[in-house]
C-alpha positions in Angstrom: 5.9 11.5 22.4 7.7 9.3 19.7 8.9 5.8 20.7 11.2 3.3 19.0 10.0 -0.1 19.5 12.5 -1.9 16.8 12.2 -5.5 17.0 9.0 -5.1 20.0 7.0 -4.3 16.9 7.0 -7.5 15.4 6.3 -9.2 19.0 3.6 -7.1 19.7 2.0 -8.0 16.5 1.9 -11.4 16.9 0.8 -11.2 20.7 -2.1 -9.0 19.7 -2.9 -11.2 17.0 -2.9 -14.4 18.8 -4.7 -13.1 21.8 -7.1 -11.5 19.8 -7.8 -14.9 18.1 -7.9 -16.8 21.4 -10.4 -14.1 22.9 -12.9 -14.7 19.9 -12.8 -18.5 20.0 -13.6 -18.2 24.0 -16.4 -16.1 23.4 -18.0 -17.8 20.6 -17.3 -21.1 22.8 -19.4 -20.1 25.2 -22.7 -19.9 23.3 -21.9 -23.3 21.8 -20.7 -25.4 24.7 -22.9 -28.7 23.7 -21.8 -29.4 19.8 -24.5 -31.0 18.0 -24.1 -33.9 15.5 -24.5 -33.5 11.9 -27.8 -35.1 10.3 -27.1 -35.1 6.9 -29.8 -36.1 4.6 -29.7 -38.4 1.6 -30.8 -37.2 -2.0 -30.5 -38.8 -5.3 -30.2 -36.3 -8.1 -31.4 -37.7 -11.8 -31.3 -40.9 -10.4 -27.5 -40.8 -11.1 -26.1 -39.3 -8.1 -26.4 -39.8 -4.4 -25.0 -37.3 -2.3 -25.6 -35.8 1.1 -26.8 -32.5 2.6 -27.0 -30.6 5.9 -29.5 -27.5 6.1 -27.5 -27.1 9.8 -26.3 -23.6 10.2 -24.2 -21.8 13.0 -25.9 -21.1 16.1 -27.4 -17.4 16.1 -25.3 -16.1 19.0 -22.3 -17.1 17.2 -23.3 -15.2 13.9 -24.3 -12.3 15.7 -21.2 -12.0 17.7 -19.2 -12.0 14.7 -21.0 -9.5 12.9 -21.0 -7.3 15.8 -17.4 -7.8 16.3 -16.5 -6.9 12.6 -18.5 -3.9 12.9 -17.2 -2.4 16.0 -13.6 -3.0 14.4 -14.4 -1.2 11.1 -16.0 1.7 13.3 -12.8 2.0 15.1 -10.7 2.3 12.4 -12.9 4.5 10.4 -14.0 6.7 13.3 -10.5 7.1 14.3 -9.1 8.1 10.9 -11.8 10.5 10.6 -11.0 12.1 13.9 -7.3 12.6 13.2 -8.4 14.4 9.7 -10.7 16.4 11.9 -8.0 17.2 14.3 -5.6 18.5 11.6 -8.2 20.7 10.1 -9.5 22.4 13.2 -6.1 22.7 15.4 -5.2 26.2 16.0 -2.1 27.5 14.9 -0.7 27.4 18.4 -1.3 23.9 19.3 0.5 22.9 15.7 4.2 23.5 16.5 4.7 19.8 15.9 2.5 19.8 12.7 3.9 22.5 10.4 1.9 21.2 7.7 -1.4 20.9 9.2 -4.2 23.1 7.1 -4.5 25.7 9.9 -1.0 26.2 9.8 -0.3 26.2 6.2 -3.6 28.6 5.6 -2.1 31.1 8.0 1.3 31.2 6.7 0.2 31.7 3.3 -2.8 34.1 3.5 -2.5 36.8 1.1 0.7 35.6 -0.4 0.6 34.5 -4.2 2.9 31.7 -4.9 2.8 32.0 -8.5 1.3 28.8 -10.7 1.6 25.4 -10.0 4.8 23.8 -11.7 6.1 20.4 -11.1 9.8 19.1 -11.6 9.8 15.2 -11.9 12.5 13.2 -10.3 13.3 9.9 -11.6 15.7 7.8 -9.5 17.2 5.1 -11.9 19.7 2.3 -11.1 20.6 0.4 -14.6 17.1 1.3 -16.4 17.9 2.1 -19.6 15.7 -0.7 -20.9 12.4 0.9 -19.0 13.6 4.5 -18.9 12.5 5.8 -22.4 8.9 4.5 -21.9 8.6 6.4 -18.3 10.4 9.6 -20.7 7.6 9.5 -23.3 4.8 9.2 -20.9 5.8 12.2 -19.2 6.5 14.1 -23.0 2.7 13.1 -23.5 1.4 14.6 -20.7 -1.7 17.2 -21.0 0.1 19.6 -18.7 3.8 19.1 -19.4 6.3 19.1 -16.5 8.8 22.1 -15.8 11.6 20.0 -15.7 12.6 16.3 -15.7 15.6 14.9 -14.1 16.9 11.4 -13.8 18.8 10.8 -10.9 21.5 8.0 -12.0 22.5 6.0 -9.0 25.7 3.8 -9.1 24.7 2.8 -12.9 26.9 0.6 -14.8 24.5 0.6 -17.8 23.6 3.4 -20.3 21.1 5.1 -18.2 22.6 8.5 -18.5 23.2 8.2 -21.8 19.8 7.1 -22.8 18.4 9.9 -20.5 20.3 12.5 -22.1 19.5 11.1 -25.6 15.8 11.7 -24.8 16.3 15.2 -24.0 15.8 15.3 -20.3 18.6 16.6 -17.3 20.7 14.0 -15.5 21.7 14.1 -11.7 24.4 11.3 -10.9 24.8 10.8 -7.2 28.2 10.9 -5.4 29.5 8.4 -3.3 26.0 7.2 -2.4 25.6 3.8 -0.3 22.0 4.3 0.5 20.4 3.2 -2.7 17.2 4.8 -3.7 16.5 7.3 -0.7 20.3 8.2 -0.8 20.3 9.4 -4.1 17.0 11.2 -4.0 18.4 13.2 -0.9 21.4 14.5 -3.0 19.2 15.5 -5.7 16.6 17.3 -3.4 19.3 19.0 -1.6 20.1 21.0 -4.9 16.5 21.1 -6.0 14.6 22.1 -2.9 15.9 25.6 -2.1 14.9 27.4 -4.8 11.3 26.0 -5.0 8.2 28.3 -3.6 5.1 27.0 -2.1 3.4 26.5 -5.5 6.2 24.2 -6.8 5.9 20.9 -6.9 8.3 17.6 -7.1 7.0 14.5 -8.5 8.9 11.3 -7.7 8.3 8.3 -9.9 9.8 5.0 -10.8 11.9 4.4 -13.9 9.9 1.5 -14.5 6.4 3.3 -14.8 4.3 5.3 -16.9 2.0 7.9 -15.7 -1.6 8.7 -17.4 -1.7 11.7 -19.9 -3.7 13.4 -17.2 -1.8 12.8 -14.2 0.1 16.1 -13.8 -3.2 18.0 -14.7 -5.3 16.7 -12.1 -2.3 17.2 -9.8 -2.3 20.8 -10.8 -6.0 21.6 -10.3 -5.8 20.0 -6.7 -2.7 21.7 -5.4 -4.5 25.1 -6.9 -7.7 24.5 -5.6 -6.7 23.3 -1.9 -3.1 25.3 -1.2 -3.3 23.3 2.3 -2.9 19.9 0.1 0.3 18.7 0.8 0.6 15.8 -1.6 -1.0 13.8 -4.6 -0.5 10.1 -5.1 -0.9 7.7 -7.9 -3.2 4.7 -8.4 -1.2 2.1 -9.9 -2.5 -0.4 -12.5 -0.2 -3.5 -13.2 1.3 -3.9 -16.9 -0.2 -6.8 -18.8 1.5 -10.1 -19.3 3.1 -12.4 -17.0 0.2 -14.9 -17.1 -1.6 -16.2 -14.0 0.8 -14.4 -11.6 0.6 -11.3 -13.3 -3.2 -11.3 -13.0 -3.2 -11.8 -9.5 -1.2 -8.8 -9.0 -3.6 -7.0 -11.1 -6.5 -8.1 -9.5 -5.1 -7.0 -6.1 -4.0 -3.4 -7.5 -7.5 -3.3 -9.1 -9.3 -3.7 -5.6 -6.8 -1.3 -4.2 -7.8 1.3 -6.4 -11.5 0.6 -6.1 -11.2 1.1 -2.1 -9.0 4.4 -2.6 -11.8 5.8 -4.7 -14.9 4.7 -2.3 -12.5 6.6 0.3 -12.7 9.7 -1.8 -9.0 9.6 -2.1 -8.0 9.0 1.6 -4.8 7.2 0.9 -2.9 4.4 3.0 0.5 5.3 1.3 1.9 7.9 -1.1 2.9 5.4 -3.6 6.6 5.5 -4.7 5.7 4.5 -8.4 4.4 8.0 -9.2 3.5 10.9 -6.1 3.8 14.4 -6.3 4.8 16.8 -3.1 4.7 20.4 -2.5 8.3 21.8 -1.9 7.3 23.3 1.2 6.1 19.9 2.5 9.3 18.2 1.5 11.5 21.0 3.5 9.3 20.7 6.3 10.2 16.8 6.8 14.0 17.6 6.0 14.0 19.9 8.9 12.2 17.6 11.2 14.5 14.7 10.6 16.1 13.8 13.7 14.0 16.0 15.8 9.9 14.9 15.9 10.8 12.6 12.8 13.3 9.8 12.6 16.0 10.1 10.1 19.2 12.4 9.5 18.4 16.4 10.0 18.1 17.9 6.5 17.4 14.8 4.6 13.9 14.4 3.0 14.0 10.3 3.1 15.2 8.2 6.0 17.6 6.2 4.4 17.0 3.5 7.2 13.6 2.6 5.9 13.3 -0.3 3.4 9.9 1.2 2.2 10.7 4.8 1.6 7.6 5.8 0.2 5.7 4.0 3.2 8.0 6.1 5.7 7.7 9.5 3.7 3.6 9.1 4.1 3.9 8.5 7.5 6.6 11.6 8.2 3.9 13.8 6.1 1.1 12.7 8.2 2.7 13.3 11.5 3.3 16.9 10.3 -0.4 17.5 9.4 -0.3 16.9 6.0 -3.3 16.7 4.1 -2.8 13.8 1.0 -5.0 12.6 -1.7 -5.0 9.7 -4.6 -7.4 10.9 -7.3 -8.9 8.0 -9.4 -7.6 10.2 -12.4 -3.9 9.8 -11.4 -3.1 6.6 -13.0 -0.1 4.9 -13.4 1.0 1.5 -15.0 3.8 -0.1 -12.8 6.1 -2.8 -13.4 4.5 -6.5 -12.1 6.8 -9.6 -10.6 7.3 -11.9 -13.3 7.6 -14.8 -11.1 6.9 -16.1 -7.3 10.4 -15.8 -6.3 10.6 -12.0 -7.0 7.2 -11.5 -5.8 8.2 -12.9 -2.4 11.1 -10.8 -2.5 9.0 -7.7 -3.0 6.1 -8.4 -0.7 8.9 -9.5 2.1 10.7 -6.3 1.5 7.3 -4.2 1.8 6.0 -6.1 4.7 9.3 -5.6 6.8 9.6 -2.0 5.9 5.9 -1.2 7.0 6.8 -3.0 10.3 10.2 -1.2 11.0 8.2 2.3 10.2 6.1 1.5 12.8 8.8 0.4 15.3 10.3 3.8 14.5 7.4 5.7 15.1 5.5 3.8 17.5 1.8 4.1 18.7 0.4 7.6 17.5 -3.0 8.8 16.2 -1.3 9.0 12.7 0.0 5.3 12.8 -3.1 3.9 14.8 -4.5 2.9 10.8 -1.2 1.2 10.0 -1.1 -0.6 13.3 -5.1 -2.0 12.4 -3.7 -2.9 9.3 -1.2 -5.2 10.3 -3.4 -6.7 13.1 -5.8 -7.1 10.5 -3.6 -9.0 8.1 -2.3 -11.3 10.9 -5.9 -11.9 12.1 -6.6 -12.8 8.1 -3.9 -15.5 8.2 -5.1 -17.2 11.0 -8.6 -17.3 9.6 -7.4 -18.3 5.9 -5.2 -21.2 7.5 -8.0 -22.6 9.5 -10.2 -22.5 7.0 -7.8 -24.6 4.8 -6.9 -26.8 7.9 -10.6 -27.6 8.6 -11.5 -28.3 4.8 -8.8 -30.8 4.9 -9.5 -32.3 8.3 -13.3 -33.0 7.3 -12.3 -34.3 4.1 -10.0 -36.7 5.4 -12.6 -37.7 8.6 -15.1 -38.1 6.6 -16.1 -41.2 4.1 -18.6 -39.2 2.2 -19.0 -35.7 1.1 -21.9 -33.6 2.9 -23.3 -30.3 1.5 -24.0 -27.3 3.3 -26.6 -24.7 1.9 -25.8 -22.1 4.6 -22.2 -22.3 3.9 -22.7 -22.7 0.2 -24.8 -19.3 0.1 -21.9 -17.7 2.1 -19.4 -19.0 -0.4 -21.5 -17.7 -3.3 -21.6 -14.4 -1.9 -18.0 -14.2 -1.1 -17.4 -15.2 -4.8 -19.6 -12.5 -6.1 -17.9 -9.8 -4.2 -14.5 -11.0 -5.7 -15.9 -10.7 -9.1 -17.4 -7.3 -8.4 -14.6 -5.8 -6.8 -12.4 -6.5 -10.4 -15.1 -6.1 -12.6 -13.0 -3.1 -14.3 -9.9 -5.4 -14.6 -11.7 -7.0 -17.7 -12.9 -10.5 -18.5 -9.7 -12.2 -17.4 -9.7 -11.0 -14.0 -13.5 -11.8 -13.8 -12.8 -15.4 -14.4 -9.7 -15.3 -12.1 -11.8 -14.0 -9.5 -14.9 -16.1 -10.1 -13.0 -19.4 -9.1 -11.9 -18.0 -5.9 -9.7 -21.1 -4.9 -6.7 -19.6 -7.2 -6.9 -16.1 -5.3 -7.3 -17.5 -2.0 -3.9 -19.6 -2.7 -2.4 -16.4 -3.9 -3.8 -15.0 -0.7 -1.9 -17.2 1.3 1.1 -16.9 -0.1 1.0 -13.0 0.5 0.1 -13.9 4.3 3.3 -16.3 4.4 5.3 -13.1 3.6 3.5 -11.4 6.1 4.2 -13.9 8.5 8.0 -14.3 7.5 8.3 -10.3 7.8 6.7 -10.3 11.3 9.2 -13.2 12.3 12.1 -11.7 11.0 11.7 -8.4 12.9 10.6 -10.0 16.2 14.0 -12.1 15.9 16.1 -9.3 14.5 17.0 -10.9 11.2 18.8 -8.7 8.9 16.8 -7.4 6.1 18.0 -6.4 2.7 16.6 -4.4 -0.3 16.5 -6.2 -3.8 16.6 -4.6 -7.1 14.7 -6.0 -9.7 16.9 -6.3 -13.1 15.3 -5.7 -16.6 16.0 -8.1 -19.5 17.8 -6.5 -22.4 15.6 -5.1 -25.2 16.1 -3.7 -28.3 13.2 -1.6 -28.4 13.8 0.3 -25.1 17.2 1.4 -26.2 
């Protein structure tokens, strides 16, 4: 049964993370009741530099306990996710009344029915995007499988977005009295587009500041053609070039995400709002379930109360039993945040939106992966800042530096992992990853955004949606 936690979701995440950290601390302390003093060995290198090292390593029971806990947590998430997927595939039609998009239900409904060739209508929500819109439209025109229609959804624009779209030969839908930003504008457009579409007619929703790869729509078409139970194909986003070190941090982050999804065979966490394709029947099913089994207003595809509409729509589809994927060939280049202030606003909105979505859907088999992700981030926050604290404490407490070969080896393994996971990003990505410390500082920044989001929702502070304003450029007009 669906539960609406509201602000309690923030309190729940805080309590679970703190209790888990205290439990781990207590368990590990049992095996190390009598701490041993360091016995560093002095060594002189080349007759010029004298330093100290200690071969001491953590107690074996602590290492084994830490590894076992990590393995158990990973297995819990992975096995749980697999069971949910298998449940959808094997559920009988009679038991799928609340999951109209589960594979067996879809296959039974469409068996023996020819719904025509797969087509794609592209919706581009745009608010004052005259600078970036031409690049987005040109990327669509370069598709190996062209869209049947491109519709720019102009929402309360005060610049030349509408004129630019028409000049590039695409249709325009202008929202009317919309007070609900992107989600509200898309709901108005979808209300006109969806009713006449068949099961093999698809809708791509993509940002006006993103450009999809040339084979994106062709790959999506092939996936939908091969599996009529597949309900959505998401993109894997790459960061645009530029923006210095902060841009490289974001590109490295996205590269690691792409690698993770590829290793998961396309099983996606979130159908990205930068570019995702949905079957029209799936979106109609979501609209029909709103206000009943799903949060939101009856008849609307997007829940306009959600800060992160792409994450919410993903959970909605999964709650109805939908199968989704993000093939590694479906690439999209998206905008990066050019400074720390804008990055903070973006990540705070993402984090707050994710928590609000969990509050709306509660604890269900479909949301367990998302709850685990939030708890994992919180646990990582405690671990990272504890590491920083202990390092500073050691440096101010000791009058000389002591090297520990065991921890140096662990650090080397960590550095290698960081480099390997961004290898596809090029030499700049590898250098930044190899330095380790800069990315740890970036991770700490993201953790602070997580902490702010959790505290905001726990104390019922208001949230706001921020739009990135683009700088004028003659090239794009």
